[in-house]
C-alpha positions as CSV (number, residue, x, y, z in Angstrom):
1,V,101.1,95.7,116.6
2,R,100.7,93.2,113.5
3,R,100.7,94.6,110.1
4,G,97.0,94.2,108.4
5,R,96.2,92.2,105.2
6,R,96.6,95.3,102.7
7,S,98.1,98.5,102.6
8,V,96.4,101.9,101.6
9,S,99.5,102.6,99.6
10,E,99.2,99.3,97.2
11,A,98.3,101.5,94.1
12,G,101.8,103.3,94.7
13,S,103.2,106.6,95.9
14,I,102.5,109.7,94.5
15,Y,106.4,110.5,94.8
16,E,106.5,107.8,91.7
17,R,104.7,111.2,89.9
18,F,105.6,113.7,92.0
19,E,109.1,115.5,93.0
20,P,108.6,117.8,96.0
21,G,111.1,120.7,96.0
22,L,111.3,124.1,97.7
23,V,113.1,126.4,95.2
24,P,111.4,126.6,91.6
25,P,113.4,126.0,88.8
26,P,114.9,129.0,86.9
27,E,113.2,127.6,83.5
28,A,109.3,126.6,84.3
29,G,109.3,124.3,81.4
30,G,105.6,124.5,80.1
31,P,102.4,125.7,82.1
32,A,102.1,125.0,86.1
33,L,99.7,123.8,88.2
34,W,97.9,126.2,90.5
35,F,96.4,125.2,93.7
36,A,95.2,128.9,94.4
37,F,93.2,129.3,97.7
38,R,91.1,132.2,98.5
39,G,90.1,131.9,102.3
40,E,88.8,128.5,102.3
41,R,88.0,127.9,98.4
42,M,90.5,126.8,95.9
43,L,90.3,128.0,92.7
44,V,89.2,125.3,90.1
45,A,89.0,125.2,86.1
46,G,85.8,123.8,84.8
47,G,84.8,122.6,88.0
48,R,86.9,119.5,88.0
49,A,90.2,120.7,87.4
50,V,93.3,122.2,88.7
51,P,94.1,125.5,86.9
52,R,97.3,125.7,84.6
53,A,99.2,128.5,83.7
54,A,102.5,129.9,83.4
55,A,101.7,132.4,86.1
56,L,98.5,132.9,87.9
57,D,98.6,136.6,86.5
58,E,97.6,135.2,83.1
59,L,94.0,134.5,84.9
60,G,94.1,137.9,86.1
61,L,94.7,136.8,89.7
62,P,97.9,138.1,91.1
63,P,98.9,136.3,94.1
64,A,99.4,137.5,97.9
65,R,101.8,134.7,98.2
66,Q,102.9,131.9,96.4
67,H,105.0,128.8,97.5
68,Y,106.7,126.1,95.1
69,L,105.7,122.7,95.9
70,G,108.0,120.8,93.1
71,R,106.7,118.9,90.0
72,Y,103.8,116.8,89.1
73,A,104.1,114.5,86.0
74,G,107.1,117.3,85.0
75,A,104.7,120.1,85.4
76,P,105.8,122.9,88.4
77,C,102.9,122.9,91.2
78,F,102.2,125.9,93.1
79,A,100.5,127.0,96.3
80,A,99.3,130.4,96.5
81,E,97.0,132.7,98.8
82,L,94.8,135.4,97.0
83,A,93.2,138.2,98.5
84,E,89.9,137.8,99.7
85,G,88.1,140.0,97.6
86,E,89.2,138.4,94.1
87,G,86.6,137.1,91.8
88,A,86.9,133.9,89.7
89,P,88.1,134.5,86.0
90,A,85.6,133.0,83.2
91,G,85.6,129.5,83.0
92,H,86.7,129.2,86.7
93,T,85.0,128.9,90.1
94,F,85.7,129.0,93.8
95,S,85.0,125.9,95.8
96,P,85.7,124.3,99.7
97,L,88.1,121.5,99.6
98,R,85.9,119.0,100.6
99,P,83.7,118.8,97.7
100,L,86.6,118.4,95.5
101,F,87.6,114.9,97.1
102,E,85.4,113.1,94.5
103,A,86.0,115.6,91.8
104,L,89.9,115.8,91.6
105,S,92.2,112.8,90.9
106,E,93.4,111.3,93.9
107,D,96.9,112.5,93.2
108,H,95.8,116.3,92.8
109,F,93.6,115.9,95.9
110,V,96.5,115.0,97.9
111,L,98.6,118.0,96.3
112,A,95.6,120.5,97.1
113,G,95.6,119.3,100.6
114,R,99.7,119.5,100.5
115,A,99.1,123.3,99.2
116,K,96.1,124.1,101.5
117,Q,98.2,123.4,104.6
118,I,101.4,125.2,103.5
119,V,99.3,128.2,102.6
120,D,97.6,128.2,106.2
121,W,101.0,127.7,107.9
122,D,102.4,130.5,106.1
123,R,99.7,132.7,106.8
124,D,99.0,131.9,110.3
125,H,102.8,132.3,111.3
126,R,103.8,135.4,109.8
127,F,104.2,136.9,113.4
128,C,106.3,134.9,116.0
129,G,104.4,133.1,118.7
130,R,106.7,133.8,121.2
131,C,107.3,137.4,121.3
132,G,105.0,138.6,118.3
133,G,107.7,139.7,115.9
134,P,107.5,139.6,112.3
135,T,108.9,136.1,110.9
136,E,110.8,135.7,108.0
137,P,110.6,132.5,105.4
138,L,113.8,130.6,105.8
139,P,115.5,130.2,102.2
140,N,116.6,126.6,102.3
141,D,113.8,125.2,104.3
142,R,109.9,124.7,104.5
143,A,110.0,127.2,107.8
144,R,109.5,130.8,108.8
145,R,112.1,132.3,111.7
146,C,111.9,135.2,113.9
147,P,114.9,137.3,113.7
148,A,114.4,138.9,117.0
149,C,114.0,135.5,119.6
150,N,115.1,132.9,116.9
151,L,112.2,130.7,117.3
152,S,111.4,128.7,114.0
153,A,108.3,127.6,112.9
154,F,107.3,124.1,110.6
155,P,104.2,123.1,109.1
156,R,102.8,120.7,112.0
157,L,100.6,117.6,111.2
158,A,98.2,116.4,113.9
159,P,98.2,112.8,113.9
160,A,94.9,111.0,114.1
161,V,93.6,107.2,114.3
162,I,91.1,105.9,112.4
163,V,90.0,102.1,112.8
164,A,87.6,99.6,111.7
165,V,86.7,97.4,114.5
166,S,85.1,94.0,113.8
167,K,83.1,91.3,115.6
168,G,82.7,88.3,113.8
169,E,81.2,89.1,110.5
170,K,80.1,92.2,111.3
171,I,81.8,95.7,111.1
172,L,81.6,98.5,113.6
173,L,80.1,101.9,111.9
174,A,79.0,105.2,113.5
175,R,77.1,108.2,112.8
176,A,79.4,111.4,114.5
177,A,76.8,113.9,115.8
178,R,78.0,116.5,112.9
179,F,77.2,113.9,110.0
180,P,74.1,113.6,108.2
181,R,71.5,111.5,109.3
182,D,72.2,108.6,107.1
183,W,76.1,108.9,106.9
184,F,78.4,106.3,108.7
185,S,81.7,105.6,109.0
186,V,84.4,103.9,111.4
187,L,85.7,105.5,114.2
188,T,88.6,108.3,114.4
189,G,89.9,110.6,116.9
190,F,93.0,112.7,117.4
191,V,96.3,111.2,119.2
192,E,96.8,112.6,122.4
193,P,100.1,113.9,123.7
194,G,102.6,111.3,125.3
195,E,100.2,108.6,123.7
196,T,101.2,106.0,121.1
197,L,98.9,105.4,118.1
198,E,98.0,102.2,119.5
199,E,97.0,103.4,123.0
200,A,94.7,106.2,120.9
201,V,93.1,103.3,119.2
202,H,92.1,101.6,122.5
203,R,91.2,105.1,124.1
204,E,89.4,106.4,121.4
205,V,87.1,103.3,120.7
206,F,86.7,103.0,124.4
207,E,85.7,106.7,124.6
208,E,83.5,106.9,122.2
209,V,81.1,103.4,122.1
210,G,82.5,101.8,125.3
211,V,83.9,98.9,124.2
212,R,87.5,97.1,124.5
213,V,89.5,96.0,121.2
214,K,92.3,93.6,120.5
215,N,94.4,92.2,117.9
216,V,95.2,95.9,116.7
217,R,96.8,95.9,113.1
218,Y,98.3,98.9,111.0
219,F,96.6,99.2,108.0
220,G,97.9,102.4,106.2
221,S,97.9,106.2,106.3
222,Q,96.4,109.2,104.5
223,P,97.2,113.0,104.7
224,W,93.7,115.1,105.6
225,P,93.8,118.4,105.3
226,F,91.0,119.2,107.6
227,P,92.8,121.0,108.8
228,H,96.3,119.7,108.9
229,S,95.5,115.9,110.0
230,L,97.4,112.7,109.3
231,M,95.1,109.7,109.4
232,V,96.5,106.6,110.5
233,G,94.4,103.6,110.0
234,F,94.1,100.4,111.6
235,T,92.0,97.3,112.0
236,A,90.7,95.9,115.2
237,E,88.5,92.9,117.0
238,H,86.0,93.4,119.4
239,A,87.6,92.1,122.8
240,G,84.8,92.6,124.9
241,G,81.7,95.3,126.3
242,K,78.0,96.4,124.8
243,L,77.8,99.6,122.9
244,R,77.8,102.7,125.0
245,L,77.6,106.1,123.0
246,D,79.4,109.3,124.0
247,E,76.4,111.1,123.1
248,A,78.4,114.4,122.8
249,E,80.4,112.6,119.7
250,I,78.5,110.0,118.7
251,A,74.7,110.3,117.2
252,E,74.5,106.1,116.4
253,A,76.5,103.4,116.3
254,G,76.0,99.6,115.6
255,W,77.5,96.5,114.0
256,F,76.7,96.0,110.3
257,A,77.0,93.0,107.7
258,A,79.1,93.6,104.8
259,D,76.1,93.1,102.9
260,A,73.6,95.4,104.8
261,L,76.1,98.3,105.1
262,P,74.6,102.0,105.4
263,K,75.7,105.0,103.4
264,V,79.6,105.0,103.9
265,P,82.5,107.7,103.2
266,G,83.6,108.2,98.9
267,R,86.2,105.3,97.8
268,I,89.4,108.1,97.9
269,S,89.1,108.1,101.8
270,I,91.0,105.7,103.9
271,A,87.5,105.5,106.0
272,R,86.1,103.7,102.6
273,R,89.4,102.0,102.1
274,L,89.3,100.2,105.9
275,I,85.4,99.1,105.0
276,D,86.1,97.8,101.6
277,D,88.8,95.8,103.0
278,F,86.5,94.2,105.6
279,V,83.6,93.7,102.9
280,A,86.2,92.0,100.5
281,R,87.7,89.5,103.7
282,Q,84.1,88.3,104.1
283,G,83.7,86.9,100.8
């Protein structure tokens, strides 16, 4: 696999600003950032900001469970699970995570995704998947262990590939059956057991639209918390075949010129970055 012309991480790693951690410091050192979830919805201040408080109790929301994430720009960060019946305090709302994709800063959205996955993992592994007994958090690792059978559960990621396929001066874009009628993106799919990332690119493109690809190049990656994916981006070129859609997955697909694109994903997504990279190379 050859590396593409541009990496998604050119803007710099979040770890230049965020220091992960497991054990909260004895002294908080100022208000913390709280990524608090009531079911699938996150608490948001003013519609566009992550709440800040020394403790969630200050907002009248005692957490059912909370997890220290680390420090962002010096501020402690916590993930929290709230009880289903909790109401939003004044000046705050509960929002699904996906609409916050455009509302939050990129760093805060990444941290919100991390927090959501940790909250979900902790909730879903309170009991052992092998023997059914209650599990306990490990003190020095992000893991839960069953004291009865010693099975450990760590947060899991589901790797998925996302690929921009070009054919001369056109890019392959598709509308998934679940997308709105005017919304197109590049192709994506989960990696199967026993499969390399490159093999997943070839298989997914052929399964979804019936064409073969060549010159597969790594582009970059992006965590995608819907629900717990890691999107691994590639570029590729058309190697042969006419479009033949898997109608269960793909409603429409076509080859689009850079100056005649349909509605595409927002700029924070790796899908959009792949499309923008194609457009830039046409100039």
